[in-house]
Structures are given as C-alpha cells and as structure tokens.
C-alpha positions in Angstrom: 0.0 0.0 0.0 1.3 3.4 -0.9 2.4 5.7 1.8 0.7 9.1 1.6 3.0 12.1 1.3 0.6 14.7 2.7 1.8 14.1 6.3 3.5 17.1 7.9 6.3 17.0 10.5 10.1 17.1 10.8 11.7 16.6 7.3 14.2 13.9 6.9 17.8 15.3 6.7 18.5 12.8 3.9 15.4 12.8 1.6 13.3 15.7 2.9 10.2 13.5 3.6 8.0 14.8 6.4 7.8 12.5 9.4 5.6 12.4 12.5 7.3 13.9 15.7 7.4 10.5 17.4 9.3 8.7 14.7 13.0 7.8 15.1 13.7 6.8 11.5 12.5 8.2 8.3 9.4 6.5 7.0 10.8 6.5 3.4 14.6 6.0 3.6 15.0 4.9 7.3 17.6 7.6 8.0 17.9 8.3 11.8 15.9 11.4 12.6 17.4 12.2 16.1 21.2 12.0 15.7 23.2 12.3 18.9 24.2 15.8 19.8 27.8 16.8 19.3 29.8 16.8 22.5 30.7 20.2 23.9 34.3 21.3 23.4 36.8 20.7 26.2 37.5 23.7 28.5 40.9 25.3 27.7 42.5 24.3 31.0 41.9 20.6 30.1 43.9 21.1 26.9 47.0 22.3 28.6 48.0 19.0 30.2 49.0 16.4 29.1 50.8 18.0 26.2 50.0 15.2 23.8 46.2 15.3 24.3 44.3 15.4 20.9 42.0 18.4 20.9 39.5 19.9 18.4 40.2 23.1 16.7 37.7 24.9 18.9 39.0 23.7 22.2 41.5 26.5 23.1 44.7 25.5 21.3 45.8 29.1 21.1 45.3 29.6 24.9 47.1 26.3 25.5 50.2 27.6 23.5 50.1 30.9 25.4 50.1 29.2 28.8 53.0 26.9 27.8 55.0 29.9 26.5 54.3 31.9 29.7 55.5 29.0 31.8 58.7 28.6 29.8 59.4 32.4 30.0 58.8 32.4 33.7 61.2 29.4 34.2 63.9 31.1 32.2 63.6 34.4 34.1 63.7 32.6 37.4 66.9 30.8 36.3 68.6 34.0 35.3 67.7 35.7 38.6 68.6 32.8 40.8 71.8 31.8 39.0 74.2 34.3 40.8 72.6 33.5 44.2 72.9 29.8 43.6 76.5 30.0 42.5 77.4 32.1 45.6 75.7 29.5 47.8 77.5 26.7 46.1 80.9 28.4 46.5 80.2 29.3 50.2 79.3 25.6 50.9 82.6 24.5 49.3 84.5 27.0 51.5 82.9 25.6 54.6 83.6 22.0 53.7 87.3 22.6 52.8 90.2 23.2 55.0 91.8 26.6 54.4 95.4 26.8 53.4 97.7 29.8 53.9 98.9 31.7 50.8 101.8 34.2 50.8 101.9 37.3 48.6 104.9 37.8 46.3 105.0 41.6 46.8 104.1 44.0 49.6 104.0 47.7 49.1 102.8 50.6 51.4 101.9 54.1 50.6 103.8 55.2 53.7 105.8 53.6 56.5 107.8 54.9 59.4 111.6 54.0 59.7 112.4 50.4 60.8 108.8 49.3 60.5 108.2 48.3 56.8 105.0 46.9 55.5 106.8 43.5 54.9 106.6 43.0 58.6 102.9 42.1 58.2 103.7 38.9 56.3 106.9 37.7 58.1 105.0 35.2 60.3 106.1 37.1 63.5 103.4 39.0 65.5 105.9 41.0 67.6 107.0 43.1 64.6 104.7 45.5 62.8 104.1 47.9 59.9 104.2 51.5 61.1 102.0 54.0 59.3 102.3 57.7 60.1 98.6 58.6 59.8 95.1 57.3 58.9 94.7 57.0 55.1 97.9 55.0 54.7 97.5 51.8 52.7 99.3 48.5 52.1 98.9 46.4 49.0 99.5 42.7 48.7 100.1 41.1 45.3 99.9 37.4 44.6 101.6 35.2 42.0 98.4 33.3 40.9 94.7 34.1 41.3 93.1 32.2 44.2 89.8 32.0 46.2 90.3 34.2 49.3 88.3 32.4 52.0 89.5 34.1 55.2 91.6 37.1 56.1 93.3 37.1 59.6 94.4 40.5 61.0 96.6 41.0 64.1 96.2 44.6 65.0 98.5 46.9 67.0 102.2 46.6 67.7 102.1 43.0 69.0 99.8 40.1 69.8 101.2 40.4 73.4 98.7 42.2 75.7 101.7 44.1 77.3 102.9 45.5 74.0 99.7 45.7 72.0 98.9 49.3 73.0 102.4 50.7 72.7 101.3 52.4 69.4 98.1 53.6 67.9 95.7 51.2 66.1 93.2 51.5 63.2 89.9 50.1 64.3 88.4 50.3 60.8 90.0 49.4 57.5 88.8 49.6 53.9 89.4 46.3 52.1 89.7 46.5 48.3 90.2 43.2 46.5 91.0 43.2 42.8 90.3 40.0 40.8 92.2 38.7 37.8 89.7 40.3 35.3 90.0 43.7 37.0 86.8 43.5 39.0 87.1 45.2 42.4 85.4 44.1 45.6 85.0 46.6 48.5 84.3 45.9 52.1 84.6 48.0 55.3 86.2 46.0 58.1 85.6 46.8 61.8 88.1 45.5 64.3 88.0 45.0 68.0 90.5 47.0 70.1 92.2 43.9 71.6 95.4 41.9 71.0 95.5 38.7 69.0 94.3 37.6 65.6 90.8 38.5 64.3 89.3 36.4 61.5 87.3 38.1 58.6 85.4 35.7 56.3 85.7 36.9 52.7 84.8 34.4 50.0 86.1 36.2 46.9 87.3 34.3 43.8 90.2 34.9 41.4 92.0 37.3 43.8 95.1 39.0 42.4 95.7 41.9 44.8 94.5 42.9 48.3 94.7 46.5 49.6 94.0 47.7 53.1 93.5 51.3 54.0 93.8 52.3 57.7 90.9 54.3 59.2 89.5 55.3 62.7 92.8 55.6 64.6 92.8 55.3 68.5 95.6 56.5 70.8 97.3 58.4 68.0 99.0 61.0 70.2 102.3 62.9 69.9 105.2 60.6 69.1 103.0 57.6 68.2 102.1 56.0 64.9 99.6 53.4 63.7 100.8 49.8 64.0 99.6 46.7 62.2 101.3 43.5 63.3 100.3 40.7 60.9 98.0 40.1 57.9 97.4 36.5 56.9 95.6 35.2 53.8 93.9 31.8 53.4 92.7 30.0 50.3 90.4 27.1 49.8 92.1 23.8 50.5 
C-alpha cells in the first residue's frame, strides 16, 4: 500500500520527507531522525595537560600555547635571577667543607711607612713586629703570584699580639678592604676590628683574587710621638 506524502512533520535530513514527531527513523529512507548531539568542546584548562592530548580546533589551542609559552618564559627568568645566588651559595658551601690553606703574597707595598717598621713585617710570620704608618689613610697592597679563592683574612692589629705590647702604638679600628680580581673586578668591604690583642678572622669568600689593599681608618691612641701599628695580615685560600 502506498504511503501518503501529505503528512506534515520534521523533514528527513537525507530525503526531505516529512515525518511524525514520534518517529525515530524516516518513513521513506530509514535515516535516523534524532542523531546524537555533538559533545561540547573541552575547556581550555583541560587542553594544557597532558601536552599530547588530541583536541579539536575549537578547544582553546591558542590559549594552551600561550600558557605553555608563559611557563617557559617564567622558568627562564627565574633561572637568570637565581643563578648568581645559587652560584654564591655553592661556593660558600665548598668554602665551609674545605680546610683553608695559607697563601703568601709575592709583593708587599705601602703608601707610607715609618723607619724600621716596613710593611713587609705584616707577612713575616712574627706577630711582635709591625708595619708602622704615620697617619690614617695610609694603605698597604699585597700582590699574589696566581689568582686564588680568598676564603679568610686574619688580621693581628696593634704593635704586637702580646697584651703588654699591644697598645704601645696607635691602632686602626676600621679598614677599607679592596680586592682586585684577575679580570680587574674590584670588591670593596669595610672592616671593623675590636681593640684587643690577638688575631681577628674576617670571612671573605672572593674568587680569582690577584691583589688585596688595606686602608687604615679610625685611629685610636694616635697621640704625639705615636704612629699606627699593624702586626700581621694572613691570607687563606680554599684547600
């Protein structure tokens, strides 16, 4: 029996034949009338990880690439900022784990010195002889044969390490430390010393040291007939 075509309803997507609303397949060609709805696109944050996820063109690929690029840029910037601090921490750890070894300069020169008290007395290994400087502002420079890592600086101030002879001359309770590296880089530090006999250790942690210069400041007991005295300066490198 022929099927009448006067029926009205949803047309078939394949042949255009009208179909009653309750039909699931076309009455003429059997094409499904209620195809499953397309799934909604993934949100952009689900397309960022994992990196190999297959996504549709409308699922935020551009946003995904921008997020990845931002993460890479942030990691690079953090590495550049933290690299100097990390290197300093690494070198400082090596300093603490190693045993310091003394290193002797090959040349000692002073801007001024009183008679019989040359600057070379500060490196002779004897703490009862000293460099005599006439006034604050005098400096002494130590030059080394090979660049080294300066771990510690030990200063014995005054005329002697002996308490009886320590205060026979004036002392500089502050010194300007200027260290010049092999490439010409200069490191400056202000040292403050206690007014007492005996060695005083100053941690430094400076690499590729070529010269060390000390400038005497803040004199005490510099009265008539007296001069500034510096008994000994010792340098230690990483062992």
